[in-house]
C-alpha positions as CSV (number, residue, x, y, z in Angstrom):
1,M,0.0,0.0,0.0
2,Q,1.4,3.4,-1.1
3,P,1.6,6.3,1.3
4,P,-0.8,9.2,0.6
5,Y,0.5,11.8,-1.8
6,E,2.0,14.9,-0.2
7,P,2.7,18.0,-2.4
8,P,6.3,19.2,-2.5
9,D,7.1,22.0,-0.1
10,D,8.4,24.3,-2.9
11,L,5.1,24.7,-4.7
12,P,3.9,28.3,-4.9
13,S,1.1,29.3,-2.6
14,V,-2.4,30.3,-3.8
15,R,-1.6,33.9,-2.8
16,L,1.6,33.9,-4.9
17,L,-0.2,32.4,-7.9
18,S,-3.0,35.0,-7.7
19,W,-0.3,37.8,-7.5
20,L,1.5,36.4,-10.6
21,S,-1.8,36.2,-12.5
22,L,-2.6,39.8,-11.6
23,C,0.8,40.9,-12.8
24,A,0.4,39.0,-16.1
25,L,-3.0,40.6,-16.6
26,L,-1.6,44.1,-16.0
27,L,1.3,43.5,-18.3
28,A,-1.0,42.3,-21.1
29,A,-3.2,45.4,-20.6
30,F,-0.1,47.6,-20.7
31,I,1.1,46.0,-24.0
32,C,-2.4,46.5,-25.5
33,V,-2.5,50.2,-24.5
34,A,1.1,51.1,-25.1
35,I,1.9,49.0,-28.2
36,V,-1.1,47.5,-30.0
37,L,-3.4,50.5,-29.7
38,P,-1.0,53.0,-31.4
39,A,0.2,50.5,-33.9
40,E,-3.3,49.6,-35.1
41,T,-5.4,52.7,-34.5
42,D,-3.0,55.7,-34.2
43,R,-4.3,56.3,-30.6
44,D,-1.3,56.7,-28.2
45,P,-2.5,57.5,-24.6
46,T,0.9,56.7,-23.1
47,G,3.1,58.5,-25.7
48,L,5.3,55.4,-26.1
49,G,3.9,54.8,-29.6
50,R,5.5,58.0,-30.9
51,V,8.8,57.1,-29.2
52,F,9.0,53.7,-30.9
53,G,7.5,54.8,-34.2
54,L,4.3,52.7,-33.7
55,A,2.0,55.7,-33.9
56,E,3.2,56.4,-37.5
57,M,2.4,52.8,-38.4
58,G,-1.0,53.2,-37.0
59,R,-1.5,56.5,-38.8
60,I,-0.6,54.8,-42.1
61,K,-3.0,51.9,-41.5
62,V,-5.9,54.3,-40.6
63,A,-5.2,56.4,-43.6
64,L,-5.2,53.4,-46.0
65,A,-8.4,52.1,-44.4
66,N,-10.1,55.5,-44.8
67,E,-8.9,55.8,-48.4
68,A,-10.2,52.3,-49.3
69,A,-13.6,53.2,-47.7
70,A,-13.7,56.4,-49.7
71,D,-12.9,54.6,-52.9
72,A,-15.6,52.0,-52.3
73,K,-18.1,54.8,-51.5
74,A,-17.2,56.7,-54.6
75,A,-17.3,53.7,-56.8
76,D,-20.7,52.7,-55.4
77,A,-22.3,56.1,-55.6
78,I,-24.7,57.0,-58.4
79,P,-22.8,59.6,-60.3
80,N,-23.9,62.6,-62.4
81,V,-23.1,62.9,-66.1
82,V,-20.4,65.3,-67.1
83,E,-20.6,67.0,-70.4
84,R,-17.1,65.9,-71.7
85,R,-17.5,63.1,-74.2
86,P,-15.1,60.7,-75.9
87,T,-13.9,61.3,-79.4
88,S,-14.7,58.9,-82.3
89,V,-11.8,57.0,-83.9
90,P,-12.6,56.6,-87.6
91,G,-10.8,53.9,-89.4
92,S,-9.6,52.3,-86.1
93,R,-10.5,49.0,-84.5
94,W,-11.7,51.2,-81.6
95,R,-15.0,53.0,-81.7
96,D,-14.2,55.6,-79.0
97,S,-11.1,57.0,-77.3
98,M,-10.9,59.2,-74.2
99,S,-7.9,60.7,-72.3
100,I,-8.3,61.9,-68.7
101,T,-5.7,63.5,-66.5
102,L,-6.0,62.8,-62.8
103,Q,-4.3,65.0,-60.2
104,P,-2.8,63.4,-57.1
105,S,-5.6,61.8,-55.0
106,E,-8.2,62.6,-57.7
107,G,-10.7,60.0,-58.8
108,I,-13.1,59.6,-61.7
109,E,-15.6,57.2,-63.3
110,V,-16.2,56.3,-66.9
111,K,-19.1,54.1,-67.9
112,M,-20.7,52.5,-70.9
113,S,-24.5,52.2,-71.1
114,M,-25.2,48.5,-72.0
115,R,-27.9,46.0,-72.1
116,T,-27.8,42.5,-70.5
117,A,-25.2,40.2,-72.2
118,E,-23.9,42.9,-74.5
119,Q,-20.1,42.8,-75.0
120,A,-17.5,45.5,-75.2
121,R,-13.8,45.4,-75.8
122,Y,-11.5,47.9,-73.9
123,A,-7.9,48.8,-73.4
124,W,-6.6,51.6,-71.1
125,T,-3.1,52.7,-70.3
126,T,-1.5,55.5,-68.3
127,D,1.4,57.7,-69.2
128,G,3.7,56.0,-66.7
129,G,2.3,55.6,-63.2
130,E,0.0,53.0,-61.8
131,V,-3.5,53.9,-60.7
132,Y,-6.1,52.2,-58.6
133,F,-9.0,50.9,-60.6
134,N,-12.4,49.3,-59.8
135,M,-14.4,47.9,-62.7
136,H,-18.1,47.6,-61.8
137,G,-21.6,48.2,-62.9
138,E,-24.9,49.5,-61.6
139,P,-28.5,49.1,-62.9
140,P,-30.7,52.1,-63.7
141,N,-32.0,54.1,-60.7
142,A,-30.1,52.0,-58.2
143,P,-30.6,53.1,-54.6
144,K,-27.7,54.9,-52.8
145,D,-26.8,51.9,-50.7
146,Y,-26.7,49.6,-53.8
147,A,-23.6,47.3,-53.7
148,A,-22.1,47.6,-57.2
149,H,-21.5,44.5,-59.3
150,R,-17.8,43.9,-59.4
151,Y,-15.9,42.8,-62.5
152,G,-12.4,43.4,-60.9
153,K,-10.2,45.8,-59.1
154,G,-6.5,46.4,-58.4
155,T,-3.6,48.7,-59.2
156,S,-2.1,48.9,-62.7
157,A,-0.7,51.0,-65.5
158,A,-2.5,49.1,-68.3
159,E,-5.5,46.8,-68.6
160,S,-7.4,45.3,-71.6
161,G,-10.1,42.7,-72.1
162,E,-13.8,42.2,-72.8
163,L,-16.7,43.3,-70.6
164,V,-20.0,41.3,-70.8
165,A,-22.8,43.2,-69.1
166,A,-24.4,41.3,-66.3
167,F,-27.6,43.4,-66.5
168,D,-29.0,46.5,-68.1
169,G,-27.3,49.6,-66.8
170,V,-23.9,51.4,-66.8
171,H,-20.7,49.4,-66.7
172,G,-17.1,50.6,-66.5
173,W,-14.3,52.0,-64.3
174,F,-13.5,54.0,-61.3
175,W,-9.9,55.2,-61.2
176,R,-8.0,57.0,-58.5
177,N,-4.5,58.5,-58.7
178,R,-2.7,57.5,-55.5
179,T,0.6,58.9,-56.5
180,E,2.0,62.4,-56.0
181,Q,2.2,63.3,-59.7
182,P,-0.5,63.9,-62.3
183,I,-1.3,60.8,-64.4
184,T,-3.1,60.7,-67.8
185,I,-5.3,57.6,-68.5
186,T,-6.2,56.8,-72.1
187,L,-9.2,54.6,-72.6
188,Q,-10.2,53.0,-75.9
189,T,-13.5,51.0,-76.4
190,A,-15.5,49.2,-79.0
191,G,-18.4,46.9,-79.1
192,E,-22.1,46.7,-78.1
193,Y,-22.8,49.7,-76.0
194,L,-25.0,52.7,-76.4
195,V,-22.6,55.5,-75.2
196,L,-19.4,55.9,-73.3
197,K,-19.5,58.8,-70.8
198,E,-17.5,60.3,-68.0
199,L,-19.2,60.5,-64.7
200,K,-18.5,62.2,-61.3
């Protein structure tokens, strides 16, 4: 018969374990407030974020998130027609051509009026720099909170392909110049669409 188990004399007491747990909890809270908060949200209540450069990281993250939200809102908004129109390209494989210069941080939309399943070819290039693009479409009289149908998005200096309209409405591009220099975008289109127009 084995003797009853007796815990070793060197085990920490319940009081010591409680104290260590409280210290760990306080340390975790300090790390969250002094390091994670400024690095993720640009809020720096202790001032240590600025000392270690974490506040700048948080500022950049917040700015990028705000810019992405602004791009999505601008792309989803129902725009107004601007009077500027594309020029015809006689004798070319392209039906219309349009050049647009975007200043730093400026954005713009260009759309084709199309019916369901109509097809249009397109090619656009910039004069050097990359721009953010969001290719999407909206039906007529869409509500303000309508989530636009996405064909694709990204950052590029040139894109080409074919767009097949998912429904009756306007289909095309939203571009934003995220550089510090003006960028000119040249768009060429052809195919089954009623009109190509610049929107804002």
